[in-house]
All heavy atoms as an XYZ file, in Angstrom:
987
protein
N      45.285    170.785     78.012
C      44.140    170.149     78.609
C      44.400    170.002     80.101
O      45.465    169.619     80.525
C      43.914    168.790     77.950
C      42.877    167.934     78.579
S      41.199    167.976     77.924
C      41.319    168.734     76.372
N      43.417    170.280     80.901
C      43.533    170.177     82.345
C      43.536    168.723     82.778
O      43.049    167.845     82.084
C      42.367    170.903     83.010
N      44.065    168.490     83.955
C      44.066    167.152     84.534
C      42.640    166.769     84.880
O      42.010    167.386     85.713
C      44.960    167.145     85.771
C      44.982    165.793     86.450
O      44.109    164.961     86.263
N      46.005    165.593     87.257
N      42.135    165.742     84.230
C      40.781    165.264     84.499
C      40.858    163.921     85.194
O      40.256    162.949     84.770
C      39.990    165.163     83.204
C      39.808    166.506     82.547
C      38.945    166.401     81.329
N      39.620    165.625     80.298
C      39.014    165.107     79.250
N      37.733    165.261     79.082
N      39.684    164.431     78.339
N      41.612    163.857     86.287
C      41.793    162.585     86.957
C      40.510    162.155     87.653
O      39.701    162.967     88.073
C      42.951    162.671     87.959
O      42.650    163.620     88.956
N      40.352    160.859     87.754
C      39.180    160.271     88.378
C      39.500    159.914     89.813
O      40.645    159.665     90.178
C      38.763    159.016     87.613
O      37.715    158.365     88.283
N      38.478    159.877     90.646
C      38.666    159.432     92.022
C      38.682    157.909     92.093
O      39.021    157.349     93.121
C      37.538    159.974     92.929
O      36.278    159.523     92.418
C      37.572    161.488     92.986
N      38.319    157.229     91.007
C      38.318    155.773     90.961
C      39.542    155.275     90.213
O      40.041    155.932     89.319
C      37.073    155.266     90.233
C      35.783    155.597     90.917
C      34.598    155.022     90.148
O      34.731    154.626     89.003
N      33.465    154.993     90.796
N      39.989    154.085     90.590
C      41.101    153.505     89.844
C      40.587    152.904     88.539
O      39.378    152.775     88.322
C      41.879    152.491     90.695
C      41.073    151.263     91.058
O      40.251    150.776     90.275
N      41.307    150.738     92.256
N      41.502    152.549     87.668
C      41.142    152.045     86.337
C      40.279    150.788     86.417
O      39.304    150.645     85.681
C      42.409    151.779     85.521
C      42.207    151.280     84.100
C      41.422    152.300     83.282
C      43.548    151.001     83.447
N      40.606    149.904     87.324
C      39.828    148.663     87.457
C      38.363    148.962     87.773
O      37.461    148.377     87.175
C      40.441    147.785     88.539
C      39.715    146.487     88.702
C      40.375    145.620     89.735
N      39.718    144.328     89.748
C      39.863    143.460     90.695
N      40.654    143.709     91.713
N      39.229    142.315     90.650
N      38.116    149.871     88.702
C      36.738    150.217     89.067
C      36.010    150.882     87.905
O      34.834    150.623     87.673
C      36.718    151.132     90.287
C      37.071    150.446     91.580
C      37.031    151.427     92.731
C      37.460    150.780     94.026
N      37.478    151.757     95.118
N      36.706    151.738     87.191
C      36.080    152.427     86.059
C      35.702    151.453     84.954
O      34.601    151.497     84.414
C      37.008    153.525     85.535
C      37.162    154.677     86.536
C      38.148    155.708     86.068
N      37.651    156.335     84.847
C      38.421    156.964     83.985
N      39.719    157.033     84.181
N      37.909    157.520     82.920
N      36.615    150.555     84.606
C      36.333    149.568     83.562
C      35.220    148.628     84.023
O      34.300    148.319     83.266
C      37.608    148.790     83.172
C      37.282    147.599     82.294
C      38.599    149.722     82.472
N      35.275    148.182     85.263
C      34.232    147.289     85.785
C      32.866    147.956     85.687
O      31.888    147.321     85.315
C      34.530    146.906     87.225
C      33.439    145.964     87.785
C      33.698    145.568     89.201
N      34.856    144.680     89.229
C      35.558    144.439     90.317
N      35.228    144.994     91.454
N      36.585    143.628     90.272
N      32.794    149.251     86.007
C      31.495    149.920     85.936
C      30.987    149.979     84.494
O      29.800    149.807     84.246
C      31.531    151.324     86.545
C      30.132    151.819     86.779
C      29.450    151.452     87.927
C      29.464    152.575     85.833
C      28.136    151.845     88.138
C      28.154    152.975     86.025
C      27.501    152.610     87.183
O      26.204    152.997     87.371
N      31.865    150.212     83.551
C      31.436    150.207     82.144
C      30.877    148.836     81.758
O      29.924    148.745     80.990
C      32.584    150.568     81.202
C      32.918    152.022     81.188
N      31.990    153.009     80.958
C      34.096    152.664     81.364
C      32.573    154.185     80.994
N      33.851    154.012     81.241
N      31.447    147.768     82.296
C      31.000    146.415     81.958
C      29.809    145.946     82.782
O      29.004    145.158     82.311
C      32.149    145.412     82.117
C      32.990    145.292     80.881
C      33.992    146.210     80.602
C      32.781    144.269     79.975
C      34.765    146.107     79.462
C      33.544    144.155     78.829
C      34.539    145.081     78.580
O      35.292    144.990     77.450
N      29.680    146.424     84.014
C      28.639    145.876     84.904
C      27.683    146.930     85.447
O      26.744    146.584     86.157
C      29.300    145.177     86.082
C      30.146    144.006     85.677
C      30.696    143.318     86.892
N      31.629    142.268     86.510
C      32.472    141.711     87.337
N      32.515    142.080     88.590
N      33.285    140.762     86.917
N      27.911    148.186     85.149
C      27.086    149.252     85.692
C      25.817    149.455     84.892
O      25.185    148.501     84.445
N      25.460    150.726     84.700
C      24.273    151.029     83.902
C      24.495    152.315     83.122
O      25.482    153.018     83.322
C      23.024    151.105     84.786
C      23.131    152.179     85.837
O      23.346    153.339     85.540
N      22.976    151.795     87.093
N      23.560    152.609     82.235
C      23.699    153.761     81.339
C      23.684    155.088     82.082
O      24.181    156.080     81.564
C      22.593    153.733     80.283
N      23.122    155.119     83.290
C      23.097    156.373     84.047
C      24.506    156.802     84.446
O      24.778    157.996     84.573
C      22.214    156.229     85.289
N      25.406    155.847     84.627
C      26.750    156.180     85.078
C      27.845    155.910     84.074
O      29.020    156.067     84.385
N      27.491    155.490     82.877
C      28.499    155.143     81.880
C      28.066    155.631     80.503
O      27.110    155.112     79.928
C      28.698    153.617     81.846
O      29.463    153.234     80.716
N      28.772    156.618     79.988
C      28.443    157.100     78.647
C      28.716    156.029     77.603
O      28.048    155.983     76.567
C      29.213    158.386     78.291
O      30.617    158.126     78.375
C      28.837    159.525     79.221
N      29.674    155.140     77.869
C      29.925    154.033     76.950
C      28.692    153.135     76.871
O      28.237    152.765     75.791
C      31.140    153.215     77.389
C      31.418    151.959     76.552
C      31.727    152.315     75.109
C      32.549    151.156     77.177
N      28.111    152.786     78.028
C      26.917    151.947     78.036
C      25.753    152.670     77.371
O      24.980    152.063     76.630
C      26.553    151.534     79.466
C      27.549    150.554     80.070
C      27.107    150.094     81.439
N      25.976    149.175     81.358
C      26.076    147.864     81.165
N      27.266    147.296     81.030
N      24.994    147.104     81.114
N      25.612    153.963     77.622
C      24.546    154.745     76.990
C      24.682    154.679     75.469
O      23.718    154.420     74.748
C      24.581    156.194     77.465
C      23.624    157.151     76.757
C      22.173    156.746     76.992
C      23.880    158.579     77.217
N      25.882    154.880     74.979
C      26.131    154.860     73.542
C      25.871    153.473     72.951
O      25.140    153.340     71.971
C      27.574    155.309     73.241
O      27.690    156.699     73.570
C      27.930    155.111     71.782
N      26.473    152.452     73.534
C      26.313    151.108     72.984
C      24.861    150.649     73.036
O      24.338    150.104     72.056
C      27.206    150.113     73.733
C      28.705    150.278     73.521
C      29.480    149.313     74.420
C      29.086    150.084     72.065
N      24.196    150.865     74.155
C      22.798    150.462     74.271
C      21.909    151.171     73.273
O      21.016    150.561     72.678
N      22.154    152.447     73.058
C      21.389    153.211     72.080
C      21.606    152.647     70.682
O      20.651    152.433     69.933
C      21.773    154.700     72.139
O      21.460    155.210     73.444
C      21.041    155.511     71.096
N      22.859    152.382     70.328
C      23.163    151.836     69.009
C      22.601    150.428     68.827
O      22.254    150.039     67.704
C      24.676    151.842     68.765
C      25.300    153.222     68.621
C      26.822    153.117     68.561
C      24.754    153.952     67.409
N      22.491    149.685     69.895
C      21.929    148.329     69.824
C      20.403    148.342     69.842
O      19.774    147.290     69.716
C      22.456    147.473     70.983
C      23.936    147.114     70.902
C      24.404    146.480     72.211
C      24.201    146.187     69.725
N      19.805    149.514     69.990
C      18.355    149.631     69.947
C      17.649    149.313     71.254
O      16.443    149.079     71.265
N      18.388    149.331     72.369
C      17.755    149.102     73.666
C      16.962    150.343     74.074
O      17.345    151.461     73.740
C      18.809    148.771     74.721
C      19.643    147.521     74.440
C      20.738    147.360     75.482
C      18.762    146.287     74.380
N      15.884    150.137     74.797
C      15.022    151.256     75.181
C      15.500    151.878     76.487
O      15.520    151.229     77.530
C      13.574    150.787     75.342
C      12.629    151.935     75.662
C      11.196    151.475     75.722
O      10.863    150.678     76.627
O      10.413    151.905     74.865
N      15.867    153.132     76.421
C      16.272    153.894     77.596
C      15.022    154.283     78.370
O      14.021    154.701     77.773
C      17.052    155.142     77.151
C      17.819    155.900     78.217
C      18.935    155.026     78.808
C      18.416    157.175     77.636
N      15.058    154.133     79.694
C      13.900    154.454     80.524
C      14.340    155.239     81.745
O      15.449    155.072     82.245
C      13.207    153.172     81.012
C      12.627    152.301     79.930
C      11.491    152.966     79.179
N      10.343    153.288     80.016
C       9.249    152.559     80.136
N       9.145    151.420     79.462
N       8.260    152.957     80.899
N      13.446    156.094     82.236
C      13.681    156.756     83.516
C      13.401    155.728     84.609
O      12.444    154.975     84.534
C      12.774    157.960     83.686
C      13.103    159.083     82.713
C      12.198    160.283     82.878
N      10.806    159.902     82.616
C       9.770    160.310     83.353
N       9.942    161.082     84.389
N       8.544    159.926     83.042
N      14.233    155.726     85.634
C      14.080    154.779     86.735
C      14.170    155.506     88.066
O      14.619    156.656     88.125
C      15.139    153.649     86.677
C      14.984    152.817     85.411
C      16.545    154.221     86.757
N      13.753    154.820     89.128
C      13.846    155.385     90.469
C      13.011    156.640     90.608
O      11.811    156.631     90.350
N      13.660    157.739     90.956
C      12.969    159.017     91.127
C      12.560    159.624     89.791
O      11.821    160.597     89.755
C      13.878    160.004     91.863
O      14.991    160.355     91.038
N      13.051    159.054     88.702
C      12.747    159.561     87.372
C      13.836    160.436     86.789
O      13.754    160.848     85.638
N      14.890    160.689     87.556
C      15.993    161.518     87.058
C      17.073    160.679     86.379
O      17.734    161.144     85.470
C      16.598    162.329     88.207
C      15.646    163.364     88.750
C      16.272    164.195     89.839
C      15.268    165.204     90.359
N      15.847    166.077     91.376
N      17.250    159.448     86.832
C      18.255    158.560     86.241
C      17.654    157.824     85.059
O      16.473    157.477     85.060
C      18.740    157.552     87.276
C      19.493    158.200     88.412
C      19.909    157.192     89.498
N      20.730    156.132     88.949
C      20.365    154.844     88.940
N      19.224    154.445     89.430
N      21.169    153.929     88.422
N      18.478    157.559     84.046
C      18.030    156.823     82.868
C      18.936    155.624     82.645
O      20.152    155.767     82.588
C      18.041    157.712     81.634
C      17.052    158.835     81.687
S      17.051    159.761     80.132
C      16.045    161.166     80.592
N      18.293    154.452     82.530
C      19.022    153.215     82.253
C      18.234    152.425     81.205
O      17.157    152.848     80.792
C      19.198    152.340     83.512
O      17.957    151.714     83.832
C      19.715    153.152     84.699
N      18.753    151.282     80.855
C      18.048    150.409     79.928
C      17.202    149.380     80.689
O      16.740    148.403     80.108
C      19.035    149.717     78.983
C      19.750    150.694     78.095
C      21.103    150.929     78.244
C      19.059    151.396     77.118
C      21.762    151.853     77.431
C      19.706    152.314     76.307
C      21.058    152.546     76.467
N      16.966    149.611     81.972
C      16.196    148.693     82.792
C      17.003    147.443     83.083
O      18.069    147.207     82.517
N      16.497    146.649     83.993
C      17.225    145.453     84.415
C      17.533    144.528     83.236
O      18.666    144.095     83.038
C      16.410    144.721     85.475
C      17.191    143.794     86.325
C      16.373    143.317     87.510
C      17.322    143.122     88.672
N      16.654    142.881     89.922
N      16.521    144.213     82.436
C      16.715    143.292     81.307
C      17.622    143.906     80.239
O      18.505    143.228     79.705
C      15.372    142.902     80.700
N      17.416    145.170     79.926
C      18.230    145.823     78.911
C      19.689    145.937     79.323
O      20.599    145.713     78.507
N      19.925    146.282     80.580
C      21.302    146.375     81.066
C      21.966    144.998     81.059
O      23.145    144.869     80.724
C      21.354    146.992     82.469
C      20.921    148.453     82.531
C      21.875    149.435     81.864
O      23.015    149.064     81.503
O      21.476    150.614     81.714
N      21.204    143.943     81.395
C      21.754    142.580     81.347
C      22.097    142.193     79.909
O      23.148    141.593     79.652
C      20.762    141.593     81.956
N      21.216    142.546     78.971
C      21.480    142.270     77.552
C      22.749    142.985     77.108
O      23.604    142.409     76.424
C      20.281    142.721     76.692
O      19.140    141.950     77.056
C      20.564    142.575     75.208
N      22.882    144.252     77.509
C      24.062    145.033     77.144
C      25.323    144.454     77.780
O      26.363    144.339     77.118
C      23.874    146.498     77.553
C      25.030    147.437     77.263
C      25.441    147.393     75.797
C      24.661    148.852     77.681
N      25.249    144.066     79.042
C      26.410    143.460     79.703
C      26.851    142.196     78.976
O      28.051    141.971     78.781
C      26.089    143.140     81.164
O      25.928    144.334     81.901
N      25.898    141.379     78.558
C      26.242    140.153     77.838
C      26.848    140.487     76.474
O      27.829    139.871     76.056
C      25.023    139.248     77.664
C      25.363    137.908     77.049
C      26.364    137.123     77.887
O      26.128    136.879     79.072
N      27.494    136.737     77.304
N      26.276    141.478     75.776
C      26.820    141.877     74.480
C      28.263    142.353     74.651
O      29.150    141.987     73.862
C      25.967    142.981     73.852
C      26.419    143.332     72.474
C      25.985    142.800     71.302
C      27.440    144.281     72.124
N      26.665    143.352     70.247
C      27.569    144.270     70.713
C      28.257    145.145     72.844
C      28.469    145.075     70.034
C      29.157    145.943     72.171
C      29.264    145.907     70.773
N      28.510    143.148     75.693
C      29.870    143.639     75.929
C      30.815    142.494     76.277
O      31.962    142.475     75.821
C      29.864    144.702     77.020
C      29.204    146.001     76.576
S      29.142    147.237     77.878
C      30.890    147.664     78.008
N      30.351    141.535     77.086
C      31.197    140.387     77.424
C      31.585    139.610     76.170
O      32.709    139.117     76.056
C      30.469    139.486     78.418
N      30.666    139.531     75.225
C      30.914    138.792     73.986
C      31.719    139.587     72.957
O      32.403    138.990     72.120
C      29.590    138.379     73.332
C      28.807    137.371     74.154
O      29.402    136.718     75.036
O      27.586    137.250     73.921
N      31.631    140.916     72.980
C      32.153    141.724     71.869
C      33.137    142.837     72.221
O      33.816    143.328     71.331
C      30.980    142.362     71.120
C      30.078    141.329     70.509
O      30.419    140.739     69.503
N      28.937    141.093     71.129
N      33.193    143.267     73.457
C      34.032    144.420     73.819
C      35.285    143.967     74.566
O      35.219    143.084     75.419
C      33.232    145.401     74.675
N      36.390    144.559     74.244
C      37.657    144.248     74.901
C      38.308    145.546     75.367
O      38.122    146.601     74.776
C      38.616    143.536     73.944
C      38.077    142.232     73.397
C      37.959    141.182     74.491
N      37.348    139.968     74.001
C      36.074    139.639     74.197
N      35.263    140.433     74.850
N      35.592    138.512     73.736
N      39.111    145.438     76.395
C      39.794    146.594     76.971
C      41.284    146.308     77.029
O      41.696    145.195     77.358
C      39.289    146.878     78.409
C      40.083    147.989     79.062
C      37.813    147.222     78.403
N      42.061    147.311     76.708
C      43.500    147.237     76.928
C      43.961    148.620     77.369
O      43.244    149.604     77.211
C      44.239    146.779     75.665
S      44.124    147.940     74.304
N      45.122    148.697     77.941
C      45.609    149.991     78.386
C      47.127    150.002     78.409
O      47.769    148.973     78.350
C      45.053    150.362     79.767
C      45.439    149.434     80.865
C      46.582    149.453     81.616
C      44.680    148.329     81.337
N      46.576    148.430     82.508
C      45.412    147.721     82.376
C      43.448    147.789     80.993
C      44.947    146.616     83.068
C      42.995    146.683     81.689
C      43.736    146.122     82.708
N      47.638    151.206     78.471
C      49.064    151.426     78.659
C      49.215    152.409     79.805
O      48.349    153.261     80.022
C      49.755    151.997     77.389
C      49.725    151.001     76.257
C      49.131    153.303     76.969
N      50.286    152.278     80.548
C      50.532    153.213     81.640
C      50.993    154.538     81.061
O      51.801    154.583     80.138
C      51.594    152.659     82.592
C      51.091    151.502     83.416
C      52.071    151.098     84.494
O      52.664    151.994     85.131
O      52.237    149.883     84.682
N      50.477    155.613     81.607
C      50.802    156.952     81.129
C      50.644    157.901     82.312
O      49.611    157.887     82.976
C      49.841    157.335     79.985
C      49.953    158.721     79.469
C      51.174    158.917     78.577
O      51.846    157.971     78.201
N      51.459    160.142     78.235
N      51.674    158.724     82.570
C      51.596    159.662     83.692
C      50.509    160.703     83.513
O      49.885    161.135     84.478
C      52.943    160.366     83.903
C      53.986    159.431     84.472
O      53.659    158.435     85.111
N      55.239    159.748     84.239
N      50.266    161.119     82.293
C      49.226    162.108     81.992
C      48.299    161.532     80.920
O      48.358    161.921     79.757
C      49.854    163.420     81.523
C      50.714    164.085     82.578
C      51.360    165.375     82.095
O      51.371    165.628     80.870
O      51.856    166.120     82.941
N      47.417    160.599     81.310
C      46.598    159.901     80.307
C      45.682    160.817     79.514
O      45.334    160.500     78.378
C      45.793    158.895     81.150
C      45.856    159.399     82.534
C      47.144    160.152     82.663
N      45.296    161.945     80.056
C      44.425    162.870     79.320
C      45.124    163.431     78.093
O      44.473    163.748     77.117
C      43.906    163.979     80.240
C      45.009    164.710     80.951
C      45.660    165.840     80.536
C      45.610    164.346     82.183
N      46.636    166.198     81.437
C      46.624    165.298     82.470
C      45.407    163.314     83.089
C      47.407    165.246     83.619
C      46.184    163.273     84.233
C      47.170    164.218     84.487
N      46.453    163.517     78.089
C      47.148    163.982     76.883
C      47.154    162.896     75.822
O      47.010    163.181     74.638
C      48.598    164.420     77.189
O      49.321    163.319     77.720
C      48.623    165.580     78.157
N      47.323    161.646     76.237
C      47.288    160.534     75.299
C      45.890    160.401     74.700
O      45.736    160.184     73.500
C      47.693    159.241     76.006
C      47.916    158.024     75.143
C      49.017    158.287     74.119
C      48.286    156.830     76.013
N      44.874    160.580     75.528
C      43.496    160.519     75.044
C      43.266    161.574     73.960
O      42.711    161.282     72.905
C      42.516    160.744     76.197
C      41.069    160.724     75.760
C      40.097    161.033     76.880
O      40.498    161.682     77.871
O      38.934    160.650     76.751
N      43.704    162.794     74.194
C      43.547    163.860     73.205
C      44.252    163.523     71.903
O      43.727    163.768     70.821
C      44.085    165.184     73.759
O      43.320    165.596     74.864
N      45.450    162.947     72.002
C      46.189    162.553     70.796
C      45.438    161.472     70.031
O      45.304    161.545     68.805
C      47.584    162.047     71.163
C      48.522    163.115     71.619
C      49.840    162.534     72.126
O      50.052    161.320     72.143
N      50.723    163.413     72.560
N      44.943    160.455     70.740
C      44.197    159.378     70.080
C      42.969    159.925     69.367
O      42.692    159.578     68.227
C      43.763    158.313     71.088
C      44.851    157.365     71.501
C      44.750    156.678     72.690
C      45.963    157.145     70.711
C      45.737    155.784     73.080
C      46.953    156.264     71.091
C      46.840    155.585     72.284
N      42.231    160.769     70.053
C      40.995    161.296     69.480
C      41.283    162.131     68.234
O      40.547    162.067     67.261
C      40.203    162.100     70.528
C      39.675    161.133     71.607
C      39.046    162.859     69.895
C      39.103    161.823     72.810
N      42.358    162.897     68.258
C      42.660    163.744     67.102
C      43.248    162.955     65.937
O      43.112    163.358     64.792
C      43.604    164.878     67.503
O      44.886    164.372     67.823
N      43.892    161.814     66.205
C      44.599    161.090     65.155
C      43.902    159.825     64.665
O      44.192    159.343     63.570
C      46.004    160.724     65.641
C      46.867    161.938     65.904
C      48.189    161.583     66.561
O      48.509    160.416     66.752
N      48.958    162.590     66.924
N      42.993    159.269     65.452
C      42.353    158.006     65.098
C      40.866    158.216     64.825
O      40.281    159.193     65.258
C      42.518    156.986     66.227
C      43.953    156.654     66.623
C      43.968    155.763     67.859
C      44.690    155.990     65.468
N      40.266    157.278     64.138
C      38.829    157.307     63.906
C      38.148    156.586     65.068
O      38.115    155.354     65.111
C      38.500    156.631     62.571
C      37.022    156.706     62.252
O      36.329    157.596     62.782
O      36.554    155.872     61.462
N      37.640    157.357     66.024
C      37.007    156.810     67.224
C      35.563    157.294     67.274
O      35.213    158.208     68.005
C      37.777    157.257     68.475
C      39.261    156.882     68.494
C      39.981    157.539     69.650
C      39.420    155.371     68.538
N      34.689    156.685     66.496
C      33.340    157.213     66.321
C      32.453    157.192     67.564
O      31.490    157.945     67.640
C      32.753    156.317     65.229
C      33.522    155.061     65.309
C      34.910    155.459     65.732
N      32.760    156.370     68.552
C      31.901    156.301     69.733
C      32.268    157.319     70.802
O      31.565    157.462     71.790
C      31.936    154.894     70.341
C      31.513    153.770     69.402
C      31.487    152.450     70.151
C      30.172    154.062     68.756
N      33.363    158.017     70.608
C      33.791    159.019     71.581
C      33.298    160.395     71.147
O      33.679    160.876     70.079
C      35.323    159.010     71.691
C      35.785    159.655     72.966
O      35.258    159.342     74.010
N      36.752    160.542     72.868
N      32.455    161.018     71.951
C      31.937    162.342     71.598
C      32.850    163.465     72.090
O      33.039    164.461     71.401
C      30.523    162.536     72.163
C      29.440    161.656     71.536
C      28.102    161.907     72.211
C      29.341    161.877     70.050
N      33.415    163.317     73.276
C      34.254    164.356     73.854
C      35.470    164.616     72.971
O      36.172    163.680     72.583
C      34.693    163.930     75.254
C      35.453    165.013     75.987
O      35.097    166.198     75.841
O      36.413    164.675     76.710
N      35.711    165.852     72.631
C      36.851    166.299     71.811
C      36.826    165.732     70.395
O      37.837    165.710     69.713
C      38.192    165.893     72.462
C      38.388    166.318     73.891
C      39.673    165.730     74.436
O      40.730    165.864     73.825
N      39.601    165.082     75.585
N      35.678    165.266     69.937
C      35.648    164.504     68.693
C      34.638    165.050     67.685
O      34.103    164.306     66.880
C      35.325    163.042     69.029
C      35.826    162.077     67.984
O      36.673    162.412     67.153
N      35.303    160.879     68.018
N      34.400    166.340     67.701
C      33.420    166.920     66.776
C      33.811    166.738     65.316
O      32.965    166.775     64.436
C      33.232    168.408     67.088
C      32.441    168.615     68.340
C      31.895    170.037     68.412
N      30.944    170.110     69.503
C      31.169    170.713     70.639
N      32.306    171.337     70.831
N      30.256    170.729     71.583
N      35.084    166.537     65.047
C      35.554    166.364     63.663
C      35.158    165.007     63.084
O      35.212    164.817     61.877
C      37.082    166.531     63.607
C      37.826    165.461     64.343
N      38.033    165.523     65.705
C      38.388    164.304     63.927
C      38.706    164.445     66.085
N      38.933    163.685     65.018
N      34.755    164.055     63.927
C      34.402    162.730     63.433
C      33.077    162.777     62.693
O      32.112    163.387     63.140
C      34.322    161.742     64.601
C      34.193    160.325     64.117
O      33.124    159.916     63.679
N      35.297    159.588     64.156
N      33.004    162.099     61.570
C      31.806    162.118     60.720
C      30.573    161.557     61.421
O      29.448    161.925     61.083
C      32.073    161.326     59.437
N      30.743    160.690     62.408
C      29.622    160.072     63.110
C      29.172    160.873     64.336
O      28.141    160.580     64.935
C      30.009    158.646     63.517
C      28.874    157.798     63.995
C      27.758    157.558     63.192
C      28.921    157.213     65.244
C      26.713    156.767     63.637
C      27.878    156.407     65.696
C      26.779    156.185     64.889
N      29.928    161.892     64.711
C      29.674    162.658     65.941
C      28.244    163.176     66.023
O      27.531    162.914     66.999
C      30.670    163.813     66.060
C      30.492    164.625     67.293
N      29.584    165.667     67.379
C      31.087    164.552     68.498
C      29.645    166.192     68.575
N      30.559    165.529     69.281
N      27.805    163.916     65.026
C      26.472    164.519     65.082
C      25.371    163.456     65.072
O      24.368    163.595     65.771
C      26.268    165.502     63.925
C      27.124    166.749     64.085
O      27.590    167.036     65.202
O      27.322    167.447     63.067
N      25.570    162.400     64.303
C      24.568    161.319     64.253
C      24.449    160.640     65.609
O      23.346    160.409     66.109
C      24.952    160.315     63.170
C      24.052    159.130     63.083
C      22.774    159.458     62.322
N      21.978    158.258     62.172
C      20.719    158.145     62.570
N      20.096    159.166     63.087
N      20.075    157.027     62.425
N      25.577    160.304     66.224
C      25.564    159.649     67.525
C      24.969    160.569     68.591
O      24.142    160.138     69.401
C      26.972    159.209     67.926
C      27.097    158.554     69.299
C      26.182    157.333     69.408
C      28.548    158.178     69.567
N      25.355    161.809     68.560
C      24.809    162.773     69.525
C      23.289    162.859     69.372
O      22.547    162.876     70.360
C      25.456    164.146     69.301
C      25.186    165.135     70.389
C      26.013    166.395     70.175
C      25.700    167.406     71.245
N      26.476    168.620     71.082
N      22.811    162.875     68.146
C      21.381    162.926     67.885
C      20.658    161.676     68.343
O      19.570    161.753     68.923
N      21.246    160.504     68.103
C      20.635    159.247     68.538
C      20.516    159.184     70.057
O      19.479    158.773     70.595
C      21.449    158.055     68.031
C      21.383    157.773     66.540
C      22.427    156.725     66.150
C      19.989    157.318     66.150
N      21.553    159.622     70.743
C      21.501    159.622     72.207
C      20.471    160.621     72.712
O      19.729    160.326     73.657
C      22.888    159.914     72.781
C      23.825    158.744     72.620
C      25.230    158.973     73.087
N      25.406    159.974     74.102
C      26.454    160.063     74.890
N      27.426    159.181     74.802
N      26.563    161.013     75.776
N      20.386    161.773     72.074
C      19.387    162.779     72.469
C      17.971    162.249     72.239
O      17.081    162.455     73.073
C      19.612    164.079     71.698
N      17.758    161.558     71.112
C      16.445    160.970     70.838
C      16.079    159.927     71.884
O      14.930    159.852     72.329
C      16.427    160.326     69.443
C      16.427    161.312     68.308
C      16.623    160.613     66.953
O      16.688    159.387     66.870
N      16.722    161.411     65.900
N      17.051    159.103     72.277
C      16.793    158.079     73.293
C      16.411    158.725     74.620
O      15.474    158.279     75.296
C      18.025    157.183     73.461
N      17.116    159.793     74.992
C      16.786    160.498     76.246
C      15.409    161.148     76.163
O      14.634    161.096     77.116
C      17.848    161.554     76.549
C      19.136    161.003     77.070
C      20.017    162.161     77.555
N      21.338    161.720     77.853
C      22.408    161.960     77.107
N      22.314    162.659     75.989
N      23.580    161.519     77.459
N      15.106    161.767     75.021
C      13.802    162.408     74.859
C      12.684    161.387     74.945
O      11.680    161.603     75.607
C      13.730    163.174     73.535
C      12.422    163.918     73.321
C      12.111    164.907     74.447
O      12.986    165.631     74.916
N      10.869    164.925     74.897
N      12.866    160.255     74.279
C      11.861    159.191     74.329
C      11.685    158.701     75.765
O      10.562    158.469     76.209
C      12.278    158.043     73.408
C      11.411    156.819     73.508
C      10.114    156.996     72.740
N       9.375    155.740     72.775
C       8.101    155.640     73.149
N       7.421    156.715     73.459
N       7.510    154.485     73.176
N      12.766    158.549     76.506
C      12.679    158.108     77.899
C      11.897    159.104     78.739
O      11.123    158.712     79.625
C      14.080    157.899     78.468
N      12.057    160.385     78.470
C      11.311    161.417     79.205
C       9.824    161.330     78.947
O       9.011    161.726     79.775
C      11.831    162.803     78.854
C      13.177    163.121     79.444
C      13.581    164.584     79.156
N      15.014    164.713     79.294
C      15.871    164.742     78.283
N      15.465    164.677     77.029
N      17.160    164.838     78.513
N       9.447    160.837     77.764
C       8.040    160.745     77.391
C       7.358    159.494     77.948
O       6.138    159.430     78.009
C       7.908    160.745     75.853
C       8.355    162.052     75.222
C       8.541    161.964     73.728
O       8.382    160.857     73.152
O       8.862    162.994     73.115
N       8.156    158.502     78.361
C       7.614    157.258     78.883
C       7.459    157.338     80.395
O       8.159    158.103     81.067
C       8.556    156.090     78.538
C       8.717    155.785     77.054
C       9.854    154.784     76.849
C       7.425    155.254     76.482
N       6.567    156.537     80.959
C       6.439    156.523     82.425
C       7.725    155.997     83.069
O       8.488    155.257     82.441
C       5.267    155.578     82.694
C       5.011    154.863     81.422
C       5.635    155.638     80.308
N       7.930    156.357     84.327
C       9.093    155.889     85.075
C       8.940    154.396     85.318
O       7.880    153.912     85.707
C       9.228    156.643     86.417
C      10.359    156.084     87.247
C       9.427    158.137     86.157
N      10.019    153.646     85.051
C      10.018    152.192     85.283
C      10.385    151.898     86.729
O      11.099    152.665     87.372
C      11.047    151.509     84.374
O      10.684    151.650     83.030
N       9.930    150.768     87.179
C      10.270    150.376     88.556
C      11.608    149.683     88.597
O      12.142    149.257     87.637
C       9.193    149.463     89.115
O       8.977    148.367     88.252
């Protein structure tokens, strides 16, 4: 697997998952979709989020229910590949086609995006 290093440090990446929006966080997109939040096109209509209220609801849900931990690793992408292949991680789509929930989750996210395309752009 190639080095897929981020230009952001871990703190910034985790903070964005907790405080950002679905347009920039696949974790938020997945969780919001599973929680039944309505994905909407915003701004120019190219970005999709759960809107101000939906993103706030998701942030609160994550504060109440989601936890983060980490270990230091020189090549974290190798550890990620090992975890995905050995553990049941149903919310991770990348490298995880073998998971029984993969196709269902992929379909739910696609449906949410399609529905957002059919709705007017939110302010």
